[in-house]
MARMARVEX-155742 format. One record per residue (C-alpha): residue number from 0; y, z, x. Coordinates in steps of 0.25 Angstrom, whole numbers, plus 5000, padded with zeros to 4 digits. Last residue first. Layout:
N
+-----+------+------+------+
| seq |   c2 |   c3 |   c1 |
+-----+------+------+------+
| NUM |    Y |    Z |    X |
...
+-----+------+------+------+
This chain:
428
+-----+------+------+------+
| seq |   c2 |   c3 |   c1 |
+-----+------+------+------+
| 427 | 5132 | 5627 | 5218 |
| 426 | 5129 | 5626 | 5233 |
| 425 | 5127 | 5640 | 5240 |
| 424 | 5127 | 5642 | 5255 |
| 423 | 5120 | 5654 | 5260 |
| 422 | 5124 | 5662 | 5273 |
| 421 | 5115 | 5670 | 5282 |
| 420 | 5103 | 5662 | 5277 |
| 419 | 5099 | 5659 | 5292 |
| 418 | 5101 | 5644 | 5290 |
| 417 | 5114 | 5646 | 5283 |
| 416 | 5119 | 5655 | 5294 |
| 415 | 5115 | 5645 | 5305 |
| 414 | 5123 | 5634 | 5298 |
| 413 | 5135 | 5644 | 5297 |
| 412 | 5136 | 5643 | 5313 |
| 411 | 5142 | 5629 | 5312 |
| 410 | 5133 | 5616 | 5314 |
| 409 | 5138 | 5608 | 5301 |
| 408 | 5134 | 5594 | 5303 |
| 407 | 5144 | 5582 | 5301 |
| 406 | 5145 | 5568 | 5297 |
| 405 | 5158 | 5560 | 5300 |
| 404 | 5163 | 5553 | 5288 |
| 403 | 5166 | 5538 | 5289 |
| 402 | 5159 | 5535 | 5276 |
| 401 | 5149 | 5526 | 5283 |
| 400 | 5148 | 5536 | 5294 |
| 399 | 5156 | 5535 | 5307 |
| 398 | 5152 | 5548 | 5313 |
| 397 | 5139 | 5556 | 5312 |
| 396 | 5134 | 5570 | 5315 |
| 395 | 5147 | 5577 | 5317 |
| 394 | 5146 | 5592 | 5320 |
| 393 | 5151 | 5604 | 5312 |
| 392 | 5154 | 5618 | 5316 |
| 391 | 5155 | 5615 | 5330 |
| 390 | 5170 | 5619 | 5332 |
| 389 | 5174 | 5605 | 5336 |
| 388 | 5166 | 5600 | 5323 |
| 387 | 5173 | 5609 | 5314 |
| 386 | 5187 | 5605 | 5320 |
| 385 | 5183 | 5591 | 5318 |
| 384 | 5181 | 5593 | 5304 |
| 383 | 5194 | 5600 | 5303 |
| 382 | 5201 | 5588 | 5309 |
| 381 | 5194 | 5578 | 5299 |
| 380 | 5199 | 5587 | 5288 |
| 379 | 5213 | 5585 | 5293 |
| 378 | 5212 | 5570 | 5294 |
| 377 | 5207 | 5570 | 5279 |
| 376 | 5219 | 5578 | 5275 |
| 375 | 5218 | 5593 | 5270 |
| 374 | 5216 | 5599 | 5256 |
| 373 | 5202 | 5604 | 5259 |
| 372 | 5192 | 5596 | 5251 |
| 371 | 5201 | 5586 | 5244 |
| 370 | 5211 | 5584 | 5255 |
| 369 | 5200 | 5583 | 5266 |
| 368 | 5192 | 5573 | 5257 |
| 367 | 5195 | 5561 | 5266 |
| 366 | 5188 | 5569 | 5277 |
| 365 | 5175 | 5567 | 5271 |
| 364 | 5166 | 5579 | 5275 |
| 363 | 5153 | 5575 | 5280 |
| 362 | 5138 | 5579 | 5280 |
| 361 | 5126 | 5579 | 5289 |
| 360 | 5112 | 5584 | 5287 |
| 359 | 5104 | 5593 | 5298 |
| 358 | 5104 | 5606 | 5290 |
| 357 | 5105 | 5600 | 5276 |
| 356 | 5116 | 5591 | 5270 |
| 355 | 5121 | 5601 | 5259 |
| 354 | 5121 | 5612 | 5269 |
| 353 | 5129 | 5604 | 5279 |
| 352 | 5139 | 5601 | 5268 |
| 351 | 5140 | 5616 | 5265 |
| 350 | 5143 | 5619 | 5279 |
| 349 | 5154 | 5608 | 5280 |
| 348 | 5160 | 5613 | 5267 |
| 347 | 5160 | 5627 | 5272 |
| 346 | 5167 | 5623 | 5285 |
| 345 | 5177 | 5615 | 5278 |
| 344 | 5180 | 5626 | 5268 |
| 343 | 5183 | 5636 | 5279 |
| 342 | 5190 | 5626 | 5287 |
| 341 | 5200 | 5624 | 5276 |
| 340 | 5201 | 5639 | 5273 |
| 339 | 5205 | 5642 | 5288 |
| 338 | 5200 | 5656 | 5290 |
| 337 | 5203 | 5656 | 5305 |
| 336 | 5195 | 5643 | 5308 |
| 335 | 5184 | 5647 | 5318 |
| 334 | 5180 | 5659 | 5310 |
| 333 | 5176 | 5650 | 5298 |
| 332 | 5163 | 5645 | 5306 |
| 331 | 5157 | 5658 | 5304 |
| 330 | 5156 | 5656 | 5289 |
| 329 | 5161 | 5664 | 5277 |
| 328 | 5155 | 5660 | 5264 |
| 327 | 5163 | 5661 | 5252 |
| 326 | 5160 | 5647 | 5247 |
| 325 | 5167 | 5640 | 5236 |
| 324 | 5173 | 5629 | 5245 |
| 323 | 5159 | 5627 | 5252 |
| 322 | 5151 | 5625 | 5239 |
| 321 | 5160 | 5616 | 5232 |
| 320 | 5163 | 5608 | 5244 |
| 319 | 5148 | 5607 | 5248 |
| 318 | 5144 | 5601 | 5234 |
| 317 | 5156 | 5591 | 5234 |
| 316 | 5153 | 5587 | 5248 |
| 315 | 5138 | 5585 | 5246 |
| 314 | 5140 | 5577 | 5233 |
| 313 | 5140 | 5563 | 5238 |
| 312 | 5127 | 5560 | 5231 |
| 311 | 5119 | 5559 | 5243 |
| 310 | 5112 | 5573 | 5243 |
| 309 | 5108 | 5578 | 5230 |
| 308 | 5117 | 5586 | 5221 |
| 307 | 5117 | 5600 | 5214 |
| 306 | 5109 | 5608 | 5225 |
| 305 | 5112 | 5622 | 5222 |
| 304 | 5101 | 5626 | 5212 |
| 303 | 5091 | 5618 | 5220 |
| 302 | 5095 | 5624 | 5233 |
| 301 | 5094 | 5638 | 5227 |
| 300 | 5080 | 5636 | 5222 |
| 299 | 5076 | 5629 | 5235 |
| 298 | 5082 | 5640 | 5244 |
| 297 | 5074 | 5650 | 5236 |
| 296 | 5061 | 5642 | 5236 |
| 295 | 5063 | 5640 | 5251 |
| 294 | 5065 | 5655 | 5254 |
| 293 | 5053 | 5659 | 5244 |
| 292 | 5044 | 5648 | 5251 |
| 291 | 5041 | 5658 | 5262 |
| 290 | 5041 | 5652 | 5276 |
| 289 | 5055 | 5658 | 5281 |
| 288 | 5058 | 5651 | 5294 |
| 287 | 5058 | 5637 | 5290 |
| 286 | 5054 | 5625 | 5299 |
| 285 | 5039 | 5624 | 5298 |
| 284 | 5039 | 5628 | 5283 |
| 283 | 5048 | 5616 | 5278 |
| 282 | 5037 | 5607 | 5272 |
| 281 | 5031 | 5619 | 5264 |
| 280 | 5045 | 5623 | 5260 |
| 279 | 5048 | 5609 | 5255 |
| 278 | 5035 | 5608 | 5247 |
| 277 | 5038 | 5622 | 5241 |
| 276 | 5052 | 5617 | 5237 |
| 275 | 5045 | 5605 | 5230 |
| 274 | 5036 | 5614 | 5223 |
| 273 | 5048 | 5622 | 5218 |
| 272 | 5054 | 5611 | 5211 |
| 271 | 5052 | 5617 | 5197 |
| 270 | 5057 | 5630 | 5202 |
| 269 | 5070 | 5623 | 5208 |
| 268 | 5072 | 5617 | 5194 |
| 267 | 5072 | 5602 | 5190 |
| 266 | 5084 | 5594 | 5188 |
| 265 | 5083 | 5586 | 5201 |
| 264 | 5068 | 5584 | 5200 |
| 263 | 5067 | 5570 | 5194 |
| 262 | 5080 | 5564 | 5200 |
| 261 | 5078 | 5568 | 5214 |
| 260 | 5092 | 5570 | 5220 |
| 259 | 5091 | 5585 | 5218 |
| 258 | 5079 | 5585 | 5227 |
| 257 | 5089 | 5581 | 5238 |
| 256 | 5098 | 5592 | 5235 |
| 255 | 5087 | 5602 | 5235 |
| 254 | 5082 | 5598 | 5249 |
| 253 | 5096 | 5599 | 5254 |
| 252 | 5096 | 5614 | 5249 |
| 251 | 5082 | 5616 | 5255 |
| 250 | 5088 | 5610 | 5268 |
| 249 | 5100 | 5620 | 5267 |
| 248 | 5092 | 5633 | 5267 |
| 247 | 5080 | 5628 | 5275 |
| 246 | 5087 | 5625 | 5288 |
| 245 | 5085 | 5638 | 5295 |
| 244 | 5072 | 5634 | 5302 |
| 243 | 5071 | 5621 | 5308 |
| 242 | 5069 | 5606 | 5304 |
| 241 | 5070 | 5610 | 5289 |
| 240 | 5064 | 5600 | 5279 |
| 239 | 5075 | 5593 | 5271 |
| 238 | 5072 | 5578 | 5272 |
| 237 | 5057 | 5579 | 5271 |
| 236 | 5058 | 5587 | 5258 |
| 235 | 5068 | 5577 | 5252 |
| 234 | 5059 | 5566 | 5256 |
| 233 | 5047 | 5573 | 5250 |
| 232 | 5055 | 5575 | 5237 |
| 231 | 5059 | 5560 | 5236 |
| 230 | 5044 | 5556 | 5238 |
| 229 | 5039 | 5566 | 5228 |
| 228 | 5050 | 5559 | 5218 |
| 227 | 5044 | 5545 | 5221 |
| 226 | 5030 | 5550 | 5218 |
| 225 | 5033 | 5555 | 5205 |
| 224 | 5033 | 5570 | 5203 |
| 223 | 5021 | 5575 | 5195 |
| 222 | 5011 | 5580 | 5205 |
| 221 | 5022 | 5586 | 5215 |
| 220 | 5026 | 5596 | 5204 |
| 219 | 5036 | 5597 | 5193 |
| 218 | 5031 | 5597 | 5179 |
| 217 | 5031 | 5586 | 5168 |
| 216 | 5038 | 5576 | 5178 |
| 215 | 5035 | 5563 | 5170 |
| 214 | 5028 | 5551 | 5177 |
| 213 | 5037 | 5539 | 5176 |
| 212 | 5033 | 5528 | 5166 |
| 211 | 5028 | 5514 | 5169 |
| 210 | 5017 | 5514 | 5159 |
| 209 | 5007 | 5513 | 5170 |
| 208 | 5012 | 5526 | 5176 |
| 207 | 5022 | 5530 | 5186 |
| 206 | 5025 | 5541 | 5196 |
| 205 | 5013 | 5549 | 5192 |
| 204 | 5012 | 5561 | 5183 |
| 203 | 5009 | 5555 | 5169 |
| 202 | 5012 | 5541 | 5173 |
| 201 | 4998 | 5536 | 5169 |
| 200 | 4996 | 5527 | 5181 |
| 199 | 4998 | 5536 | 5193 |
| 198 | 5007 | 5533 | 5205 |
| 197 | 5010 | 5547 | 5210 |
| 196 | 4997 | 5554 | 5209 |
| 195 | 4991 | 5565 | 5201 |
| 194 | 4993 | 5561 | 5186 |
| 193 | 4996 | 5546 | 5188 |
| 192 | 4982 | 5541 | 5185 |
| 191 | 4977 | 5538 | 5199 |
| 190 | 4984 | 5549 | 5207 |
| 189 | 4973 | 5560 | 5208 |
| 188 | 4966 | 5559 | 5195 |
| 187 | 4971 | 5563 | 5181 |
| 186 | 4970 | 5576 | 5174 |
| 185 | 4970 | 5571 | 5160 |
| 184 | 4956 | 5566 | 5159 |
| 183 | 4950 | 5579 | 5152 |
| 182 | 4936 | 5579 | 5156 |
| 181 | 4925 | 5577 | 5145 |
| 180 | 4919 | 5565 | 5152 |
| 179 | 4925 | 5564 | 5165 |
| 178 | 4912 | 5563 | 5173 |
| 177 | 4907 | 5551 | 5165 |
| 176 | 4917 | 5542 | 5171 |
| 175 | 4912 | 5544 | 5185 |
| 174 | 4900 | 5536 | 5184 |
| 173 | 4895 | 5540 | 5198 |
| 172 | 4893 | 5526 | 5202 |
| 171 | 4908 | 5524 | 5202 |
| 170 | 4909 | 5533 | 5214 |
| 169 | 4903 | 5522 | 5223 |
| 168 | 4898 | 5529 | 5235 |
| 167 | 4897 | 5527 | 5250 |
| 166 | 4894 | 5541 | 5256 |
| 165 | 4904 | 5547 | 5266 |
| 164 | 4901 | 5546 | 5281 |
| 163 | 4911 | 5534 | 5283 |
| 162 | 4922 | 5544 | 5278 |
| 161 | 4921 | 5551 | 5292 |
| 160 | 4919 | 5565 | 5297 |
| 159 | 4914 | 5569 | 5283 |
| 158 | 4924 | 5574 | 5272 |
| 157 | 4923 | 5589 | 5268 |
| 156 | 4917 | 5594 | 5255 |
| 155 | 4927 | 5603 | 5248 |
| 154 | 4939 | 5597 | 5255 |
| 153 | 4952 | 5602 | 5249 |
| 152 | 4964 | 5595 | 5243 |
| 151 | 4975 | 5606 | 5242 |
| 150 | 4981 | 5611 | 5228 |
| 149 | 4996 | 5611 | 5227 |
| 148 | 4996 | 5604 | 5214 |
| 147 | 5001 | 5591 | 5220 |
| 146 | 4988 | 5591 | 5229 |
| 145 | 4989 | 5596 | 5243 |
| 144 | 4983 | 5588 | 5255 |
| 143 | 4972 | 5595 | 5264 |
| 142 | 4964 | 5587 | 5260 |
| 141 | 4965 | 5573 | 5255 |
| 140 | 4973 | 5566 | 5244 |
| 139 | 4969 | 5552 | 5240 |
| 138 | 4974 | 5538 | 5241 |
| 137 | 4967 | 5525 | 5237 |
| 136 | 4955 | 5516 | 5239 |
| 135 | 4943 | 5521 | 5233 |
| 134 | 4949 | 5533 | 5226 |
| 133 | 4940 | 5535 | 5213 |
| 132 | 4947 | 5544 | 5203 |
| 131 | 4941 | 5554 | 5193 |
| 130 | 4949 | 5562 | 5183 |
| 129 | 4946 | 5551 | 5172 |
| 128 | 4940 | 5540 | 5180 |
| 127 | 4947 | 5531 | 5190 |
| 126 | 4944 | 5517 | 5194 |
| 125 | 4938 | 5510 | 5207 |
| 124 | 4935 | 5496 | 5209 |
| 123 | 4949 | 5491 | 5214 |
| 122 | 4952 | 5503 | 5223 |
| 121 | 4940 | 5499 | 5231 |
| 120 | 4926 | 5505 | 5231 |
| 119 | 4916 | 5504 | 5242 |
| 118 | 4915 | 5519 | 5243 |
| 117 | 4915 | 5531 | 5252 |
| 116 | 4915 | 5545 | 5247 |
| 115 | 4925 | 5557 | 5245 |
| 114 | 4926 | 5567 | 5233 |
| 113 | 4939 | 5572 | 5228 |
| 112 | 4939 | 5584 | 5219 |
| 111 | 4946 | 5590 | 5207 |
| 110 | 4960 | 5595 | 5203 |
| 109 | 4967 | 5598 | 5215 |
| 108 | 4957 | 5591 | 5224 |
| 107 | 4945 | 5597 | 5231 |
| 106 | 4940 | 5587 | 5241 |
| 105 | 4925 | 5582 | 5242 |
| 104 | 4918 | 5575 | 5253 |
| 103 | 4905 | 5570 | 5246 |
| 102 | 4893 | 5579 | 5250 |
| 101 | 4890 | 5589 | 5239 |
| 100 | 4896 | 5581 | 5228 |
|  99 | 4887 | 5569 | 5232 |
|  98 | 4874 | 5577 | 5230 |
|  97 | 4879 | 5584 | 5217 |
|  96 | 4882 | 5570 | 5210 |
|  95 | 4882 | 5574 | 5195 |
|  94 | 4887 | 5588 | 5197 |
|  93 | 4897 | 5583 | 5207 |
|  92 | 4903 | 5573 | 5197 |
|  91 | 4904 | 5584 | 5186 |
|  90 | 4910 | 5593 | 5196 |
|  89 | 4920 | 5582 | 5199 |
|  88 | 4924 | 5581 | 5185 |
|  87 | 4926 | 5595 | 5183 |
|  86 | 4935 | 5596 | 5195 |
|  85 | 4944 | 5586 | 5189 |
|  84 | 4951 | 5575 | 5198 |
|  83 | 4938 | 5570 | 5204 |
|  82 | 4944 | 5561 | 5214 |
|  81 | 4933 | 5551 | 5220 |
|  80 | 4938 | 5547 | 5234 |
|  79 | 4933 | 5535 | 5241 |
|  78 | 4933 | 5532 | 5256 |
|  77 | 4929 | 5518 | 5260 |
|  76 | 4931 | 5520 | 5275 |
|  75 | 4945 | 5525 | 5273 |
|  74 | 4952 | 5511 | 5274 |
|  73 | 4941 | 5507 | 5264 |
|  72 | 4946 | 5516 | 5253 |
|  71 | 4952 | 5530 | 5252 |
|  70 | 4966 | 5533 | 5258 |
|  69 | 4967 | 5548 | 5261 |
|  68 | 4979 | 5557 | 5257 |
|  67 | 4987 | 5567 | 5265 |
|  66 | 4996 | 5578 | 5261 |
|  65 | 5007 | 5586 | 5268 |
|  64 | 5017 | 5577 | 5275 |
|  63 | 5028 | 5581 | 5285 |
|  62 | 5022 | 5589 | 5296 |
|  61 | 5022 | 5578 | 5306 |
|  60 | 5007 | 5577 | 5309 |
|  59 | 5002 | 5571 | 5296 |
|  58 | 5010 | 5558 | 5294 |
|  57 | 5013 | 5555 | 5309 |
|  56 | 4999 | 5559 | 5314 |
|  55 | 4993 | 5551 | 5303 |
|  54 | 5002 | 5539 | 5307 |
|  53 | 4998 | 5540 | 5321 |
|  52 | 4983 | 5539 | 5317 |
|  51 | 4986 | 5526 | 5310 |
|  50 | 4982 | 5525 | 5295 |
|  49 | 4971 | 5515 | 5293 |
|  48 | 4973 | 5502 | 5286 |
|  47 | 4970 | 5497 | 5272 |
|  46 | 4972 | 5508 | 5263 |
|  45 | 4983 | 5512 | 5273 |
|  44 | 4993 | 5502 | 5267 |
|  43 | 4992 | 5509 | 5254 |
|  42 | 4998 | 5522 | 5259 |
|  41 | 5012 | 5519 | 5261 |
|  40 | 5021 | 5530 | 5266 |
|  39 | 5036 | 5528 | 5262 |
|  38 | 5036 | 5539 | 5252 |
|  37 | 5025 | 5549 | 5255 |
|  36 | 5011 | 5546 | 5253 |
|  35 | 5003 | 5549 | 5240 |
|  34 | 4993 | 5560 | 5239 |
|  33 | 5002 | 5571 | 5235 |
|  32 | 5005 | 5586 | 5237 |
|  31 | 5013 | 5583 | 5249 |
|  30 | 5015 | 5568 | 5250 |
|  29 | 5004 | 5560 | 5257 |
|  28 | 5000 | 5555 | 5271 |
|  27 | 4989 | 5545 | 5271 |
|  26 | 4975 | 5546 | 5277 |
|  25 | 4965 | 5535 | 5279 |
|  24 | 4951 | 5541 | 5279 |
|  23 | 4941 | 5538 | 5290 |
|  22 | 4937 | 5551 | 5295 |
|  21 | 4946 | 5550 | 5307 |
|  20 | 4958 | 5549 | 5297 |
|  19 | 4953 | 5561 | 5289 |
|  18 | 4953 | 5569 | 5302 |
|  17 | 4967 | 5564 | 5306 |
|  16 | 4973 | 5568 | 5293 |
|  15 | 4966 | 5581 | 5294 |
|  14 | 4972 | 5584 | 5308 |
|  13 | 4986 | 5579 | 5303 |
|  12 | 4985 | 5589 | 5291 |
|  11 | 4980 | 5600 | 5300 |
|  10 | 4992 | 5598 | 5309 |
|   9 | 5001 | 5598 | 5298 |
|   8 | 4996 | 5610 | 5291 |
|   7 | 4993 | 5609 | 5276 |
|   6 | 4982 | 5618 | 5270 |
|   5 | 4969 | 5616 | 5276 |
|   4 | 4958 | 5609 | 5268 |
|   3 | 4952 | 5602 | 5280 |
|   2 | 4938 | 5596 | 5279 |
|   1 | 4933 | 5584 | 5288 |
|   0 | 4918 | 5584 | 5291 |
+-----+------+------+------+
């Protein structure tokens, strides 16, 4: 029997995916707190072909994804899921069919239960009832995945070693419509009417409804964000995860800047977006020293307050200049230049540009702005940048770019001070 309700651990997740695969279930990677695959990952082709083992290792063995979904239908030996989206309805069914309720594999979901069987049904000859969905050829969440509400799917009755051991049943024979009599039908099913999935048909919470209107963000959570917004958030998380300890400070700030470019959340408060910060924290845990979320939360709140513009809007130089030229920081790099005011400002500007770009990002200072920035010619600014390079305060990363400006990275000792929280950079 197959039964795993363990909280996320990447080794456990891969092990579970391989066990499901051995049991005959085609398994798909899914977004954290979702059942749909990430942007760029198509699941429908796998309705007709098996997911290769090497693909499962790539998806579930790299620490990147958190949820998994099964694909029901012929590709999974006729596996069919009946999703009771309200506990009361499931218990009515179980009372009516006690023998089946004792033996059919059962998963506790966030609001009800999933029961597993085999059938000869196809997607074309199934339909949903109020709070009941028959998934004869489609996508469904599997333990130990987490629902958008934060509740994990859990096995109550385990799956047998192989799907072929499940009984062949036509769930339409159960006359399911009677089970919903007297039950409030507003809870919706798992992704078929738009209230739990991302491609629903009534547009209450889904991406688009049949009337073509976009779902409204009544309150912020994974469940109400449109699928394309979740994709953008996932990309932002993936692009700002630390690769070693000491990077959290400016990666969270970069993360906040990227989020500011997402139209539907850019004007929300840090508290409203706390669930996104929690997700970033969970993903970053292997490479952060202080494991408590308190530190990440404080960094996120400060970053969200200070991040005024997203990357790519040509505002980095303006933001860095404002912060650097008003800064009273005394950096160890200053000692090399005998208190020269222009070098002090240039070093501060370079450091702030690095913080805006992230720990491994690159930046540039356009020498044609030498007069505007420091009151010097463009050739003199180029000489000053070469001095910083010679003294190993900055290093060039790319030359001969499209705008002819060399890209740099700041490597002076102040970077370590920032990582160790010995100096704090403020953007306003």
